[in-house]
C-alpha positions as CSV (number, residue, x, y, z in Angstrom):
1,M,11.0,-12.3,-4.3
2,T,11.8,-8.8,-4.0
3,R,15.6,-8.1,-5.0
4,E,18.4,-7.4,-2.5
5,R,18.6,-3.6,-2.3
6,T,22.4,-2.5,-3.3
7,G,21.9,0.9,-4.2
8,P,21.3,4.1,-2.0
9,T,18.8,3.7,0.6
10,L,16.6,5.7,3.0
11,A,19.6,5.5,5.4
12,D,21.3,7.9,2.9
13,A,18.6,10.4,3.3
14,T,17.8,10.2,7.0
15,R,21.3,9.9,8.3
16,G,20.7,8.3,11.6
17,R,17.2,10.4,12.3
18,V,13.6,10.3,11.3
19,L,12.7,12.6,8.5
20,F,10.0,14.9,9.3
21,G,8.3,17.4,7.1
22,G,6.3,17.1,4.0
23,D,5.2,18.6,0.5
24,Y,6.0,22.3,0.4
25,N,4.3,24.2,-2.4
26,P,5.8,27.8,-2.0
27,E,5.0,28.8,-5.7
28,Q,1.3,29.4,-4.1
29,W,2.7,31.9,-2.0
30,P,4.5,35.5,-2.0
31,E,8.4,35.1,-1.3
32,E,7.9,36.9,1.8
33,V,6.0,34.0,3.3
34,W,8.9,31.6,2.4
35,H,11.0,33.0,5.1
36,E,8.1,32.9,7.7
37,D,7.7,29.3,6.7
38,V,11.5,28.3,7.3
39,R,11.1,30.0,10.7
40,L,8.0,27.9,11.5
41,M,9.7,24.9,10.2
42,Q,12.7,25.1,12.3
43,A,10.4,25.8,15.3
44,A,8.6,22.5,14.3
45,G,11.7,20.2,14.1
46,V,11.1,20.0,10.2
47,N,14.1,18.5,8.6
48,S,12.9,17.5,5.1
49,V,10.5,19.2,2.5
50,T,9.4,18.0,-1.0
51,L,9.5,20.5,-3.5
52,G,8.3,20.7,-7.1
53,V,5.7,18.0,-7.2
54,F,3.0,20.1,-9.2
55,S,5.5,22.7,-10.5
56,W,5.8,21.8,-14.2
57,A,3.8,24.9,-15.5
58,K,5.8,27.2,-13.4
59,L,9.2,25.5,-14.4
60,E,8.3,25.3,-18.1
61,P,5.6,28.0,-18.7
62,S,6.0,27.4,-22.6
63,P,7.4,24.5,-24.6
64,G,11.4,24.2,-24.1
65,A,11.4,27.3,-21.7
66,R,13.1,26.8,-18.2
67,E,12.3,29.1,-15.3
68,F,14.4,27.8,-12.5
69,G,15.2,31.0,-10.6
70,W,12.5,30.7,-8.1
71,L,13.5,27.0,-7.3
72,D,17.4,28.0,-7.2
73,R,16.2,30.5,-4.3
74,L,14.1,28.0,-2.5
75,M,16.9,25.2,-2.7
76,D,19.5,27.7,-1.2
77,L,16.9,28.8,1.4
78,M,16.3,25.2,2.5
79,H,20.0,24.4,2.7
80,D,20.9,27.5,4.6
81,H,18.4,26.7,7.3
82,G,19.5,23.0,7.5
83,I,16.4,21.6,5.8
84,G,16.9,18.8,3.2
85,V,15.1,18.7,-0.1
86,V,13.3,15.7,-1.6
87,L,13.2,17.1,-5.3
88,A,10.4,16.0,-7.2
89,T,9.9,15.6,-11.0
90,P,6.6,17.5,-11.8
91,T,5.4,14.8,-14.4
92,S,2.2,14.1,-12.8
93,S,0.6,17.4,-14.0
94,P,1.6,18.6,-17.2
95,P,1.2,22.1,-18.3
96,P,-2.1,23.2,-20.1
97,W,0.0,23.9,-23.3
98,M,0.9,20.4,-23.6
99,G,-2.8,19.0,-23.8
100,R,-3.5,22.0,-26.2
101,L,-0.5,21.5,-28.5
102,H,-0.5,17.8,-28.2
103,P,-4.0,16.3,-27.6
104,E,-2.6,13.0,-28.0
105,T,-0.9,13.1,-24.6
106,L,-4.3,13.3,-23.0
107,P,-5.8,10.0,-21.8
108,R,-9.2,8.5,-22.9
109,D,-11.6,6.7,-20.7
110,E,-13.1,3.6,-21.7
111,N,-16.0,5.2,-23.4
112,G,-13.5,7.2,-25.4
113,Q,-14.0,10.5,-23.6
114,I,-10.9,12.7,-23.1
115,E,-9.8,13.4,-19.6
116,W,-8.8,17.2,-20.1
117,W,-6.3,19.3,-18.3
118,G,-7.6,21.3,-15.2
119,S,-7.0,18.7,-12.7
120,R,-3.7,16.5,-12.4
121,Q,-2.6,12.9,-13.7
122,H,-3.9,14.2,-17.1
123,F,-1.2,12.2,-19.2
124,S,-1.2,9.1,-21.3
125,H,1.5,6.9,-20.0
126,S,1.8,5.5,-23.6
127,S,2.4,8.8,-25.3
128,D,5.6,9.3,-26.9
129,T,5.2,12.9,-26.8
130,Y,4.2,13.1,-23.0
131,R,7.5,10.6,-22.2
132,R,9.7,12.9,-24.5
133,Y,8.7,16.0,-22.6
134,A,8.8,14.4,-19.2
135,A,12.3,13.0,-19.7
136,A,13.4,16.6,-21.0
137,I,12.4,18.4,-17.7
138,T,13.8,15.6,-15.7
139,E,17.0,15.7,-17.4
140,D,17.2,19.5,-16.7
141,L,16.3,19.2,-13.1
142,A,19.0,16.5,-12.6
143,A,21.5,18.5,-14.2
144,R,20.9,21.7,-12.6
145,Y,20.4,20.4,-8.7
146,G,22.1,17.2,-8.7
147,G,25.1,18.6,-6.9
148,H,23.0,20.9,-4.6
149,P,23.9,20.2,-0.9
150,A,20.1,20.3,0.0
151,L,19.3,17.5,-2.2
152,T,18.7,14.3,-0.2
153,M,16.3,12.2,-2.4
154,W,14.7,12.3,-5.6
155,H,10.7,11.8,-5.7
156,I,9.5,10.6,-9.4
157,N,5.9,12.0,-10.4
158,N,3.3,11.4,-7.9
159,E,0.6,9.0,-7.0
160,Y,0.9,7.0,-10.4
161,C,-2.9,6.1,-11.2
162,T,-3.8,6.9,-14.8
163,F,-5.5,4.4,-16.9
164,D,-5.8,5.0,-20.7
165,W,-7.9,3.4,-23.3
166,G,-7.1,5.7,-26.2
167,D,-5.5,5.0,-29.5
168,E,-1.8,5.3,-28.8
169,A,-2.4,3.0,-25.6
170,A,-4.2,0.5,-27.9
171,T,-1.1,0.3,-30.2
172,T,1.1,-0.1,-27.1
173,F,-1.1,-2.6,-25.7
174,R,-0.7,-4.8,-28.8
175,D,3.0,-4.4,-28.6
176,W,2.9,-5.5,-24.9
177,L,0.8,-8.5,-25.8
178,R,3.2,-9.5,-28.7
179,R,5.8,-9.6,-26.3
180,K,4.0,-11.8,-23.9
181,Y,2.3,-14.1,-26.3
182,G,4.3,-14.1,-29.4
183,T,1.3,-15.2,-31.6
184,L,-2.3,-14.6,-31.9
185,D,-3.0,-18.2,-31.5
186,A,-1.4,-18.1,-28.3
187,L,-3.4,-15.0,-27.3
188,N,-6.6,-16.6,-28.2
189,E,-5.8,-19.6,-26.2
190,A,-4.8,-17.5,-23.1
191,W,-7.8,-15.3,-23.4
192,G,-10.5,-18.4,-24.1
193,T,-11.7,-16.4,-27.1
194,A,-13.5,-19.4,-28.3
195,F,-16.3,-18.3,-25.9
196,W,-18.8,-15.7,-27.5
197,G,-16.8,-16.3,-30.9
198,Q,-14.2,-13.6,-29.8
199,G,-11.3,-15.1,-31.6
200,H,-8.8,-12.5,-33.0
201,G,-7.6,-12.9,-36.7
202,D,-5.5,-9.8,-37.0
203,W,-3.4,-7.9,-34.1
204,D,-5.3,-4.5,-35.4
205,E,-8.4,-6.2,-33.9
206,V,-7.1,-6.3,-30.5
207,L,-8.1,-3.1,-28.5
208,P,-8.2,-2.2,-24.7
209,P,-11.4,-3.5,-23.1
210,R,-13.5,-0.5,-24.1
211,R,-17.2,0.0,-23.4
212,A,-19.1,-3.1,-24.4
213,H,-22.6,-4.2,-24.9
214,Y,-22.3,-6.9,-22.0
215,M,-19.8,-8.3,-19.9
216,K,-16.2,-8.1,-21.0
217,N,-13.6,-11.1,-21.5
218,P,-12.3,-11.4,-18.0
219,T,-8.8,-12.3,-19.1
220,H,-8.6,-9.3,-21.6
221,V,-9.3,-7.2,-18.6
222,L,-6.8,-8.9,-16.5
223,D,-4.0,-8.4,-19.0
224,F,-5.1,-4.8,-19.5
225,R,-4.6,-4.2,-15.8
226,R,-1.1,-5.8,-16.2
227,F,-0.3,-3.7,-19.2
228,T,-1.4,-0.5,-17.3
229,S,0.8,-1.3,-14.3
230,D,3.8,-2.0,-16.4
231,M,3.4,1.0,-18.6
232,L,3.2,3.4,-15.6
233,L,6.1,1.6,-14.3
234,E,8.0,2.2,-17.7
235,C,7.1,6.0,-17.1
236,Y,8.7,5.8,-13.7
237,V,11.8,4.1,-14.7
238,I,12.6,6.4,-17.5
239,E,12.8,9.2,-15.0
240,R,14.3,7.2,-12.4
241,D,17.2,6.3,-14.6
242,I,17.9,10.0,-15.7
243,V,18.4,11.2,-12.2
244,R,20.3,8.0,-11.3
245,R,22.8,8.8,-14.1
246,H,23.2,12.3,-12.6
247,T,23.3,11.2,-9.0
248,P,23.9,7.7,-8.2
249,H,24.4,8.2,-4.7
250,I,21.0,9.8,-4.1
251,P,17.9,7.5,-3.4
252,V,15.0,7.4,-5.6
253,T,11.3,7.0,-4.8
254,T,7.9,7.3,-5.8
255,N,4.6,7.4,-3.5
256,F,2.1,4.5,-3.6
257,M,-1.4,4.7,-2.6
258,P,-2.6,1.9,-0.3
259,M,-3.6,-1.2,-1.8
260,W,-4.5,0.8,-5.0
261,V,-5.8,-1.5,-7.7
262,G,-3.7,0.0,-10.6
263,Q,-0.3,-1.1,-9.6
264,D,1.4,-4.2,-8.8
265,A,3.2,-2.9,-5.9
266,W,5.4,-5.8,-5.4
267,R,7.0,-5.5,-8.9
268,W,7.3,-1.6,-8.5
269,A,9.0,-1.9,-5.2
270,E,11.9,-3.7,-6.8
271,E,12.5,-0.7,-8.7
272,E,12.7,1.8,-5.9
273,D,15.5,2.6,-3.5
274,V,12.9,3.9,-0.9
275,V,9.5,2.4,-0.9
276,S,7.0,5.2,-0.1
277,V,3.3,5.4,0.7
278,D,0.4,7.9,1.3
279,L,-1.7,7.1,4.2
280,Y,-5.1,8.8,5.0
281,P,-7.4,6.8,7.5
282,D,-10.6,8.3,8.4
283,P,-10.5,9.7,11.9
284,R,-13.9,8.6,12.5
285,D,-13.3,5.0,11.5
286,P,-13.2,2.7,14.5
287,L,-10.8,0.5,12.7
288,G,-8.6,3.4,11.5
289,A,-5.6,2.2,13.5
290,Q,-5.8,-1.3,12.2
291,S,-6.2,0.3,8.6
292,G,-2.9,2.1,9.3
293,A,-1.2,-0.8,10.7
294,L,-2.3,-3.0,7.4
295,V,-0.6,-0.4,5.1
296,Q,2.2,0.1,7.3
297,D,2.9,-3.7,7.3
298,M,2.5,-3.9,3.6
299,T,4.7,-0.9,3.0
300,R,7.4,-2.3,5.2
301,S,7.3,-5.8,3.6
302,Q,7.5,-4.2,0.0
303,A,10.6,-2.6,1.2
304,G,12.0,-5.9,1.9
305,G,11.3,-5.8,5.9
306,G,13.6,-2.7,6.2
307,P,12.6,1.0,6.8
308,W,10.1,3.0,4.7
309,M,8.7,6.4,4.0
310,L,5.4,7.8,4.9
311,M,5.1,10.3,2.3
312,E,1.9,11.9,2.8
313,Q,-0.5,11.9,5.6
314,A,-3.1,14.4,6.8
315,A,-2.4,16.5,10.0
316,G,-6.2,17.2,10.2
317,P,-9.3,16.6,7.8
318,V,-9.0,15.7,4.2
319,N,-11.4,17.3,1.6
320,W,-12.2,14.3,-0.5
321,R,-14.8,12.2,1.7
322,G,-18.4,12.9,2.0
323,V,-17.9,14.4,5.3
324,N,-14.3,15.5,6.4
325,H,-13.7,15.2,10.0
326,P,-10.9,16.6,11.7
327,K,-8.4,14.6,13.7
328,P,-9.2,14.7,17.6
329,R,-6.4,16.0,19.8
330,G,-3.7,13.5,19.9
331,L,-4.6,11.2,17.2
332,N,-2.2,12.9,14.6
333,R,0.7,12.1,17.0
334,L,-0.6,8.6,17.8
335,W,-1.0,7.6,14.2
336,S,2.6,9.1,13.4
337,L,4.2,7.2,16.0
338,Q,2.4,4.2,14.9
339,A,4.0,4.4,11.6
340,V,7.5,4.8,13.3
341,A,6.7,1.7,15.2
342,R,5.9,-0.2,12.2
343,G,9.3,0.8,10.4
344,A,8.8,4.4,9.1
345,D,11.9,6.2,9.0
346,A,10.1,9.4,7.4
347,V,7.0,11.0,8.7
348,C,5.6,13.5,6.2
349,Y,2.5,15.2,5.4
350,F,0.6,16.8,2.5
351,Q,1.1,19.4,2.9
352,W,3.2,22.1,4.8
353,R,0.9,25.2,4.6
354,Q,-2.7,24.7,4.0
355,S,-3.8,26.3,0.6
356,R,-6.1,29.4,0.3
357,Q,-7.1,28.5,-3.2
358,G,-7.7,25.4,-5.3
359,A,-9.2,22.1,-4.9
360,E,-7.7,21.1,-1.8
361,K,-7.8,24.5,0.4
362,F,-10.0,22.4,2.8
363,H,-7.2,19.8,3.1
364,S,-5.3,20.3,6.3
365,G,-1.6,21.4,6.4
366,M,0.8,20.9,9.0
367,I,0.2,24.8,9.6
368,G,-3.5,25.4,8.9
369,H,-5.7,28.3,8.4
370,A,-5.5,29.0,12.0
371,G,-1.8,29.7,11.8
372,E,1.0,29.3,14.2
373,Q,-1.2,29.5,17.2
374,G,-3.6,26.9,15.8
375,R,-3.9,23.4,17.5
376,T,-2.8,21.5,14.4
377,Y,0.7,23.3,14.2
378,Q,1.2,23.2,18.1
379,E,0.6,19.4,17.8
380,V,2.9,19.1,14.9
381,K,5.7,21.1,16.9
382,R,5.3,18.4,19.7
383,L,5.5,15.5,17.3
384,G,8.7,16.8,15.7
385,A,10.4,17.3,19.0
386,E,9.7,13.8,19.9
387,L,10.7,12.4,16.7
388,A,14.1,14.3,17.0
389,A,14.4,12.6,20.6
390,I,14.0,9.0,19.5
391,G,15.2,9.3,16.0
392,G,18.8,8.2,16.7
393,Q,17.5,5.2,18.7
394,V,15.0,4.2,16.1
395,A,16.1,4.9,12.6
396,G,17.4,2.0,10.5
397,H,16.0,-0.7,12.8
398,R,14.0,-3.4,11.5
399,I,10.9,-5.3,12.9
400,G,10.7,-9.1,13.1
401,A,7.6,-11.0,12.1
402,D,6.6,-14.8,12.5
403,V,3.4,-14.0,10.6
404,A,3.0,-13.6,6.9
405,V,-0.3,-12.6,5.1
406,L,-0.2,-13.4,1.3
407,F,-1.4,-10.8,-1.3
408,D,-1.1,-10.4,-5.0
409,W,-2.5,-7.7,-7.4
410,H,-3.1,-10.3,-10.1
411,S,-5.3,-12.5,-7.9
412,W,-7.2,-9.3,-6.9
413,W,-7.5,-8.3,-10.5
414,A,-8.8,-11.6,-11.7
415,G,-11.3,-12.0,-9.0
416,A,-12.9,-8.6,-9.4
417,Q,-14.2,-9.7,-12.8
418,D,-17.8,-8.7,-13.8
419,G,-19.0,-12.1,-13.8
420,R,-17.9,-13.3,-10.4
421,L,-20.3,-15.4,-8.2
422,S,-20.8,-12.5,-5.6
423,S,-20.3,-8.8,-5.8
424,E,-20.3,-8.8,-2.1
425,V,-16.9,-10.1,-1.9
426,D,-14.4,-7.5,-2.0
427,H,-10.9,-8.7,-1.9
428,P,-9.4,-5.8,0.0
429,Q,-12.2,-5.9,2.7
430,V,-11.4,-9.8,3.0
431,V,-7.7,-9.1,3.5
432,R,-8.7,-6.3,6.1
433,S,-10.7,-8.9,8.0
434,W,-7.9,-11.4,8.3
435,H,-5.4,-8.7,9.1
436,R,-7.7,-7.4,11.8
437,A,-7.9,-10.7,13.5
438,L,-4.1,-10.9,13.6
439,W,-3.8,-7.3,14.8
440,E,-6.5,-7.7,17.6
441,A,-4.4,-10.7,18.6
442,H,-1.5,-8.7,18.9
443,L,0.6,-10.7,16.4
444,T,3.1,-8.8,14.5
445,T,2.5,-9.3,10.6
446,A,4.3,-9.0,7.5
447,F,2.9,-9.4,3.9
448,A,4.4,-11.7,1.2
449,H,3.8,-12.6,-2.3
450,P,2.7,-16.2,-2.8
451,E,5.9,-16.9,-4.8
452,H,8.2,-15.3,-2.0
453,D,10.4,-17.5,0.2
454,L,7.9,-18.3,3.1
455,S,10.6,-20.1,5.3
456,P,11.1,-17.2,7.6
457,Y,7.6,-17.4,8.9
458,R,6.1,-19.8,11.5
459,L,2.4,-19.0,10.2
460,V,1.3,-18.0,6.7
461,V,-2.3,-16.7,6.2
462,V,-4.1,-16.6,2.8
463,P,-7.2,-14.5,3.4
464,Q,-8.0,-15.2,-0.3
465,L,-6.0,-15.8,-3.6
466,Y,-8.5,-16.5,-6.4
467,L,-5.7,-16.8,-8.9
468,L,-2.5,-18.9,-8.2
469,T,0.2,-19.7,-10.4
470,D,1.6,-23.2,-10.5
471,A,4.8,-21.8,-8.8
472,A,3.0,-20.3,-6.2
473,I,1.0,-23.5,-5.3
474,E,4.5,-25.5,-5.2
475,N,5.6,-22.7,-2.7
476,L,2.7,-23.3,-0.4
477,L,3.1,-27.0,-0.6
478,A,6.9,-26.8,0.1
479,Y,6.3,-24.4,3.0
480,V,4.0,-26.9,4.5
481,R,6.1,-29.7,4.0
482,G,9.0,-27.8,5.6
483,G,7.0,-27.6,8.8
484,G,5.1,-24.2,8.3
485,T,1.5,-23.8,9.5
486,L,-0.9,-22.5,6.5
487,V,-4.3,-21.1,7.1
488,S,-6.3,-20.6,4.0
489,G,-9.6,-18.6,3.4
490,F,-12.3,-19.5,0.7
491,L,-12.1,-19.0,-3.1
492,T,-8.3,-19.9,-3.0
493,G,-6.5,-21.6,-5.9
494,I,-9.6,-21.5,-8.3
495,A,-8.0,-20.2,-11.4
496,D,-4.5,-20.2,-13.2
497,E,-2.8,-17.2,-14.3
498,D,-4.9,-16.9,-17.5
499,D,-8.2,-17.0,-15.3
500,R,-8.7,-20.6,-16.4
501,V,-10.7,-22.6,-13.8
502,R,-8.7,-25.3,-12.5
503,P,-10.2,-28.9,-12.9
504,G,-12.4,-29.8,-9.9
505,G,-13.1,-25.9,-9.2
506,M,-9.9,-25.9,-6.9
507,D,-6.5,-26.9,-7.7
508,A,-6.0,-30.8,-6.8
509,R,-2.7,-30.2,-5.0
510,L,-4.5,-27.7,-2.7
511,R,-7.4,-30.2,-2.2
512,E,-5.2,-32.8,-1.2
513,L,-3.2,-30.4,1.2
514,F,-6.2,-29.2,2.9
515,G,-7.9,-32.7,3.1
516,I,-10.8,-31.9,0.6
517,R,-12.0,-34.7,-1.4
518,T,-14.5,-32.7,-3.4
519,L,-15.7,-29.1,-3.8
520,H,-19.2,-29.6,-5.0
521,E,-20.4,-26.1,-5.2
522,W,-19.9,-22.5,-3.9
523,W,-22.6,-21.1,-1.8
524,P,-22.3,-17.1,-1.8
525,L,-24.2,-15.5,1.0
526,D,-26.4,-12.3,0.6
527,A,-25.4,-9.0,2.2
528,G,-26.4,-9.3,6.0
529,E,-27.0,-13.2,5.7
530,D,-24.9,-15.7,7.9
531,V,-24.5,-19.4,8.2
532,E,-24.3,-21.3,11.5
533,C,-21.3,-23.4,12.4
534,D,-20.2,-25.4,15.2
535,G,-19.1,-22.7,17.6
536,F,-19.4,-19.6,15.3
537,R,-21.3,-17.8,12.7
538,G,-19.9,-17.3,9.1
539,T,-20.5,-14.4,6.9
540,L,-20.1,-13.6,3.1
541,W,-19.5,-17.0,1.6
542,S,-19.9,-20.8,2.3
543,E,-18.9,-23.9,0.4
544,E,-20.2,-27.3,-0.2
545,I,-17.2,-29.4,0.6
546,E,-16.8,-33.1,1.1
547,A,-13.8,-34.0,3.3
548,A,-11.3,-36.6,2.5
549,A,-10.8,-39.5,4.7
550,D,-7.5,-38.2,6.0
551,A,-8.8,-34.7,7.1
552,D,-7.6,-34.5,10.9
553,E,-10.3,-32.1,12.0
554,I,-13.6,-30.8,10.8
555,V,-15.7,-28.0,12.1
556,P,-19.1,-28.6,10.5
557,Y,-21.9,-26.3,9.2
558,K,-25.3,-26.6,11.4
559,G,-28.4,-26.3,9.8
560,G,-29.6,-25.5,6.3
561,E,-28.3,-27.1,3.0
562,L,-24.6,-27.6,4.2
563,D,-25.7,-29.2,7.5
564,G,-22.8,-31.4,8.7
565,L,-20.5,-30.5,5.9
566,P,-17.0,-29.0,6.7
567,A,-16.9,-25.2,7.4
568,V,-13.4,-25.7,8.4
569,L,-10.9,-28.3,7.8
570,R,-7.6,-29.2,9.0
571,K,-5.1,-31.6,7.7
572,G,-1.8,-31.6,9.5
573,R,-0.5,-28.0,9.4
574,A,-2.8,-26.8,6.7
575,W,-6.1,-25.1,7.4
576,Y,-8.9,-24.5,5.3
577,V,-11.8,-21.9,6.1
578,S,-14.6,-22.1,3.7
579,T,-16.6,-19.0,5.1
580,L,-15.6,-15.7,6.8
581,P,-16.0,-16.1,10.3
582,E,-17.2,-13.0,12.6
583,P,-14.2,-11.0,13.8
584,A,-14.1,-12.4,17.2
585,E,-14.2,-16.1,15.8
586,L,-11.8,-15.5,13.1
587,R,-9.4,-13.8,15.9
588,G,-9.8,-17.0,17.9
589,L,-9.2,-19.5,15.0
590,L,-5.9,-17.6,14.0
591,T,-4.7,-17.1,17.7
592,R,-5.1,-21.0,18.1
593,A,-3.1,-21.8,14.8
594,A,-0.4,-19.1,15.7
595,A,0.0,-20.5,19.2
596,D,0.3,-24.2,17.6
597,A,3.0,-22.7,15.4
598,G,4.8,-21.2,18.2
599,V,3.8,-17.5,17.6
600,R,3.2,-15.2,20.5
601,P,2.3,-11.6,21.1
602,V,5.0,-9.2,22.0
603,L,3.1,-8.6,25.2
604,E,0.8,-10.8,26.7
605,G,-2.5,-9.7,28.4
606,L,-2.8,-6.4,26.4
607,P,-5.9,-4.5,27.1
608,D,-8.4,-3.9,24.2
609,G,-7.3,-1.1,21.8
610,V,-3.6,-1.2,22.8
611,E,-1.1,-2.2,20.5
612,A,2.6,-3.3,21.2
613,V,5.3,-3.3,18.5
614,R,9.1,-4.3,19.2
615,R,11.4,-2.3,16.7
616,G,15.1,-3.2,17.3
617,E,15.5,-2.9,21.0
618,L,12.6,-0.4,21.6
619,L,9.0,-1.4,22.6
620,F,6.4,0.9,21.3
621,V,3.1,0.7,23.4
622,L,0.2,2.8,21.8
623,N,-3.2,3.2,23.3
624,H,-5.7,3.7,20.5
625,G,-8.7,4.4,22.9
626,R,-9.9,7.6,24.7
627,D,-9.9,5.9,28.1
628,E,-6.9,5.6,30.5
629,V,-5.3,2.1,30.5
630,T,-2.8,0.2,32.6
631,V,-0.4,-2.1,30.5
632,V,1.7,-4.7,32.3
633,V,5.4,-4.5,30.9
634,P,7.5,-6.7,32.9
635,G,11.0,-5.2,33.9
636,T,12.4,-1.7,34.1
637,H,12.4,0.4,31.2
638,R,12.9,4.1,30.2
639,D,10.3,6.0,28.4
640,L,12.1,7.8,25.6
641,L,9.3,10.2,25.0
642,T,9.1,11.4,28.7
643,G,12.5,10.3,30.2
644,A,10.6,8.6,32.9
645,E,11.5,5.2,34.3
646,V,8.8,2.5,34.0
647,T,8.6,-0.5,36.1
648,D,6.5,-3.6,35.6
649,S,3.3,-1.6,34.5
650,L,2.6,1.6,32.5
651,I,-0.5,3.9,32.5
652,L,-1.4,5.4,29.2
653,G,-3.9,8.2,28.8
654,R,-6.2,8.9,25.8
655,Y,-4.2,8.2,22.6
656,G,-1.1,7.7,24.6
657,V,2.1,6.4,23.5
658,A,5.4,5.1,25.3
659,V,8.6,4.2,23.6
660,L,10.5,1.9,26.0
661,Q,14.2,1.1,26.2
662,S,15.1,-1.7,28.6
């Protein structure tokens, strides 16, 4: 369960509006440009900027020195022009002097190679020296600016993502393992070190999972991922607690990357006042809108179902894909309003002004190289005006969801081991496939951890949970006993929390729940291979299952080794799908399960590519296609974006959006 949030919230920063702005890096520009920037910000409706994310070397040019004058002037400038500041601690990018004077602060990769300064995130999360310097600069920032009237929020570090296999991390890893297991005997048992004679006889023998001759112990790797997430979280909490001590009324955040493998975001979200995410779908991806919806649904769920912050997006192209395409006219507006529809009370960018130098000079800004007359800035101005128009009606409102998708980082980590049955099975892609089916069925969806309270949902979907704790399994059983409908995908309930395969190849309680007598064998499929089932084709995976006598419904495989055996099983309200149906078939299966559970779309009969989300009393209707569409919207409404009255039907052009108030 995520904790109930009792401290400051995003509402304390938004004050009844949608925050609009982004990362501002004025240290890259002469001061005369700053005044031009605030003029353009005001014209665009910008009401929030994030300062200081990568400013450590400027703030502390030598050990212990402090250069705050430039930041003083910026804070005052923002306040004088009515622009709030999300003030960052600059600790994601230590100054070069730190690595030179304290090489122990630099992380090492699994081959023992140092990651040098010259980029960013070049810090060892386990380094006492790094933590001491990070705490000191955070302390001084909080003391100096905690009372500044421009300050609306704290932003700690940036995109925590650093692994470290170095010596100091090894010592800290051993300490973490001692706290978890207590004894070496318990660690050896949990890791199954009897295999390949890996038993540890002394704690000093325990290392991070560095480069090995062959496959590594998967539970060793699993615990190292848990450790890394925890160590990065410790770094965040140290800085968070410092700023909280100075400003208990100011909310604190740090920005997640979508479904990033290195953080257990459920655990992290419990430590944040505001849950934030960076979101960069590919403009050329035909499923870019669905990718955005997935991240938005997950972030909202990590925020306990309440408003969240879109900390970063791109106004145009990025610079880190193989080919970096710009956003076509209207797409930035569409995807920004999609985020608001799905719960965002802050729509921000990296960055305000596109850089002229450095690694990201081809990454777009709200104002690009084309300047004030450029299309990007003109579209940003339009969006700012629209967010100002709807902010008072939308900010703070929640979104109801009758469907939950279960997701757990520990299961993902365990299932991604080197020795798995199929490298074609990519857990995030499986989750995207199932979420896509729900999104295309126009069903509003939340995400949940398998140990969360599932009773608010009529339908719970498990795309894949290879690892399940006993508590999670009992939670699923209780959910179905309580009248909920559960649909599970393949490779679920295979291993316990130590990645120990459960007897029978799948937990016996789950076999009983789904009507499975015996799981004889897993049959992974090659890339491009499929299997025929009665009424659909399956991809990626199949299983040799024998149904129990009390199974209520069986959809069999047709032909091949599995002919006549169950591809899909249903027992009561519990479904098990032993393959990955092709998109239309998976959508049909989940639509049927949802209808049986009493779940209906927000709007019936929506055209393909049109999305409808209800947030509070407002209905957002978004056309993700390039062709004009007519959408049936029974009743009379007012479109808050245009002021027009809409009765019974609505015409949306290319990338069109309506925000309807009844």
